[in-house]
C-alpha positions, 0 to 999 in steps of 0.5 A, a space after each residue: 739481180 743476176 739472170 741465168 741468160 741474157 736477153 740477147 741469148 734468149 732472142 737468138 735461141 728463139 729464132 735460131 729454133 725457127 720461131 718468130 717473135 710476135 711481141 716482147 714487153 719489158 717489165 719494171 717488176 718481179 714476182 719476188 724481192 731480190 734487193 730488199 729495202 731497195 724494193 717496194 711491193 707494187 701489186 699482189 706479189 709484185 716488187 719493183 725498185 723504189 727509186 726510178 724503177 723504170 731504169 731497170 727491165 727487171 723481167 721480159 714477156 716474149 711471145 713466139 709463133 712457130 713459123 717456116 724458114 724461107 730462103 730469104 731468111 724470113 719467118 712466116 707463121 704456119 697456116 692452121 
């Protein structure tokens, strides 16, 4: 499996864009079968490794909110 962008590159781009990461989660599954017989279907269209799937973060969910940069470098969400 090969990713177009590493997780570090993604997190850096998100924070440089002025977003604050509010949550992230690693998943052991992906919506396709990248490894053939090494994978098993675990849900409707979800695939994970047959052997010890917890050893591979196969996909990530990242949630970020728009914020304003303060001089301290911290990010605060906009009020609505």
